[in-house]
N, C-alpha and C positions, 0 to 999 in steps of 0.2 A: 440433500439434507431433508429428513422427514420433519414436517412442520405442523404446528397446531394453530388454530384460529384464536385471536385474542378474545373474541366474543365468547367462545366456549370457556376460556379461562376465567373471564370476568363473571360469567353467570355462575360457575361453580364456586368461585371465591365468595360471591355475594350470598350464595346458598349456605356456605359454611358459616358465614357471619350473621345469617338471619336477615339479610337485606334483599330488596326487590331490584334486580338488575334492570328491569324495564321502566322504572320510575326514578332513576337517579337524577339529582339536580346537577347543574354544570359544575358546581364546587365539589360535589361527591364524585363525579366522573374524574375530575382532575386529581382528586386524592387517590382513587383507585389506580389511575394511570401512573402517578408518582410511585406508588407502592410497587407496581409491576416493573417499572423501569429500574428501580433500585434492586429488586430481587433478581431481575434478569442479569444485571451487572455482577451481582454476588455469585450467581450460579456460573456465569461465564468464567470467572477467575478461580473457581473452586478446584478445577482439574483441567488437564489438557485433553478435552473431549474430542474423540475422533470426528464427531459430526461437525466440529468447528474448524478442523484442520484442512489446509489446502497445500498442494505441492505444485508449484508453477515455475516455468523457466523465466528468468528475469535478466535484463541487460542493465548495464550501468548508466546508459544514456538512451534517450528516445531515438528512434530511427530517423534518418534524414527525411525531412518533409519538403518536397519540391515547391509547395505553395508558400513556404516560410522564408523570411529573410533572416540572416544571422549577423550579429555584431562581432567585431574583432575582440579576441581575448585580451584581458587586461591583467596586470600584475597585482597580487595581493587581494584578489576577490574570487568568489566562486564563479567559475566559467562554465558550469555545467549546461547552462541554457544555450551556449554557443559551441557546444561539443555534440557530436552526433555519432550514432552507430551506422556503419555502412555495410549492409549484409553482403554485397557483391564480393567484398574482399575480407569480411570478418574483422574489420578494424574500426577504431575510433578516430575521429578527425576533429580538429579545432579550426575555427575561422581565424585566418591571419589578418583579414581586413573585412570590411562590410561585404557580405555575400548577398547578391540579389536572388530572387526566386528562380527556380529551375536552373540551378547551378550546382550539380552534384559533386561530391568529392573526387570521383574518378570517372573516366569514360568507360565504355562497354568492355574494354580490354583490361581494365584495372589500372590504367595510368593515372596518377594523381594530378588533379587540376591545381597546379602550383601557383596559379594566379590568385587563388583564394584559400586553399586548404593545406593543412599539414597533419601528418599522422601524429597522434598524441602519445605514443609509446615507442620504446626503442625498437621493437620488433613487430612484425605482423603476427598477431596472436591467433593461433590456430585452435580448433576445438580441444586438442590435447597437447598443449605446449610443453616443451621440455627445456628446463634450464634457463628460462627467461623471467624477467621481473618487470613490472611497471616501475617507472620512475628511476631506473638505474641510469647512469650517464649514457647518453646516446652515443653509439659507436662512431668514432672518427669526428666528433664535434670538437673542434679546437677553439681556443680563445680568439676573440676578434682581433684581426690584424689591420690596423689603419692604413697600411701600405698596399693592401690587396684590393683589386677590383673583383667583386664577387658576382657570380652568375645566378640566375633564378634557381631557387631550390636549395641554395647553400644555407647551412645551419652553423651558427657560431654561438659561443658562450660569451656573455657580456654582463657584468655586474650581477653575477650569480643567477642569471636567467639564460634561457636558450631562445634564440631568435632565428627565423627563417626568412629569406629574401623572397618576396612575391613579385617585385619588379623584375624586368628582364635582366637588368645589370645595375650594379652600384659603382659609384666612383670611389677611388681610394679616400679614406677619411670619412665617408658617409656613415655615421654611427647607427647601430642597430635600433636605437631609440627613435629613429626617424620613422614615424608611422605611415608615411607615404610610400615607403619602400620595404620596410621590414615589419614582420608580425611576430608577436610573442607566441611561443609554444610552451604552454604551462605544463607543469608536472601533472600527470593524470591521476586524479583521485578516484580510485576504483571503489565506488560505493553504490548500493542499490537503495534508492530512496524509499522512505516509509510510505510516501504517497507519490504516485507516478501516473501521469495522464493515461487513461485507458486501462489501468490496472487496479486490482483490488488493494485497498489500503490495509496495512498490517501494523501491529505493534509488537506482539510476542512472537519470537522466532524459535523454532525447535532445532533446526539443523539446516546446513547449506551444503549442497553436493555438486560434484562435477558432472553428474549424469542423473537422469530421472530414477530415483530409488524405487518407483512403482513398477518399473519394467526391467531393471537390471540390478544385479548385485556387484557389478564391476566398477561402479562409481566410487569415488573417494570423498569423504567429508573434507571440506576445504578449511583453510585457516581463516577464520572470520571473527569479527567482534562487532558490537553495536556502538555507534557513535550518535551524536546529535543529528547527523544527516541520514543515517540508515545503517545498512549492513556493509561494513568495511571488509572487503575480500582481499586478503594478502596473497593468496595463491594465484599465480598468473593464469587468468582465464578470460575469455571474451564474454562469458555469461555464466550463470550459475542456476542451479535448481534449488528453490527455497521452500522449505516446509515451515509453515507459519499458521497462526491462529487468526481468523478473521476478526475484525473489531466488533465489539458488542454494540448493537444499535441503541439509540436513545428514543424512548417513547415520549413524544411531546406534542403530538398533533391534537387539534380540537376537532369536533365533529364537522364533517364536510358541509359546506354551504354552496348551494347551487348558484347564488348570485355573486360569487367571488371568482375572479380569475387568479389562479395561483402561479407564483414564480417558480422556476426550476429550483429544486431543493426543498420546497415547502412540504411539510408533513401534515396529513389529515387523518382522521378516523372516519371510515366509511362502512356502512352496513346497509344492506337492502335484502329484499326477498330472494334475489338472484345471486347475492354475494354475501357470505358470512362476514361479520365485522372484523376488520383488521386495520392497522395503520398502513398508510401508503405515502410514499415520497414521490413528488412530481419529478419525472425524468427531464421534462422540458416545460416551458411555460404553457399554461393551459388557458382555454377560454372559459368563461362562466358557463356552468352546467356540464362541463366535461368530467364525467364520473369515471372511476376505474372500470366500470362495466361498459359505458358507452365508448370510451377512448382508452382501452387497456394499454396501448403503446405509450401513453403519456405518463403512466404510473407504474411504480415498482412496489410490491408488497414488502413490508418490513417483516422479515421471516423470524418466527419464534420457534426454536427447536422443540420438537415434541418431547424430548427427553426431560425437559424442564416443566412440563405441563403440571404435574401434580405438585411439585415444589412451589411453583408460582401460585397455585390455588391456595395451598396451606399457608405460604408465607404472606400473601396479600391479606388473607383473612386474619392472620395473626397481627399484622400491622394495623388493620382496621380496629381490632379489639384493643390494641395498645392505645390507639388514638382516643377511643371511647372511654377507656378505663379511668382517665383523669387521676384523681387522688383516692379512688375507691380501692381498698386493699384487696377485696375479692376479685375485682376486675383486673388489677395488676397481676394477680396470681394466675388468673385464667389466660391473660395475654402471654405471660412467661411460659406457661405450659404449651400454648399454641406455637410459640417461637421454637421451642425445643422439638416439637413434632415436625415442624417444617425443616429444621436442620437435619434431623434424622432421615427425612425423606431424601435430601440431597446426598447424604452419605450412602444411602441405600442404592441410589442410581450409580454412584461411583463404584460401589462394591460390585454391582452387576457387571460393569464394564471391565474392571480390573480383575475381579475374582472369577466370575463365571465365564467371561469371554476373553480373558487374558489380554485386554487392550492396555498395554503399558509400553513405555519407551524401552526398546530392546537394545542391548549392547552387541555390536558386531565385532567379533574377534577374527582376525585374519592370521593364518599360519602359513608357513611355507615348508 
């Protein structure tokens, strides 16, 4: 994404409004920052801008982490934290009982570790599955029989749930609700979270595919919908390619202070002779004096798309005029005119993308 510097936007906006960007008070800086954040959000939502779009492969659960321990699945709750993706076999697994660290779902040959894990869907999902679905009745799972002694790995249906035996054997009459021998195998909820560790958060989704639409036309758009959890994928897949819009950043940082140690996630505004003014977010906890120039690995710049540069300049200046106008009729008229010019600028940018460059969502028609 081509970006612009906030300092350049601020200077031009101040120039449009007849203000001196080099002598702003703290309150004035906060006002300009508020105008910029509000205008950036408006521009972000105005159109599905190609600059803000991403296409990434996503999985429904995080990969197995050998350094992590996992708790047993429970009925009636979200068990996603205790479900993992295991790349060796391309399957999802759930913990039947408390799983210690360095206890993977299978061995190197793909044999399931039945002492701790169970496959969470009816079939081993391949990259291009045919005729399978998540959450369908597991093949050959019969109702629990209290007269049978079950062996490790046996699955039974009991009180509308499915259980798998992780103990070596059960005695006749030992109920599946006995957590010392049996573990719940919950119905797998195939969703891609809005926020996932190590991944870019998203809100607006354009499409969801079986293959990377950037490199092939052979992929199919999947059957999906948005829920409170994320993207619910109804087509049986082990993963999906998601086209989405990155989230609009919020501009809320105060000027950097050399005497402050910032916590991870803190935002500041930093400018120096070697570094144009921009907002930065602390990637990790910093020590006092750790600037984005001295310690660049500790900071991430808050990117402002260049396509919004002129709109931000005009919109921020219009907002400043509106704040100053008060009850003055002439001032209000000037502010309204400035607002209209800013709106026209954003429409001009959209027209450039859609009209001149043909950047619109295209409909794919397949024939045979």
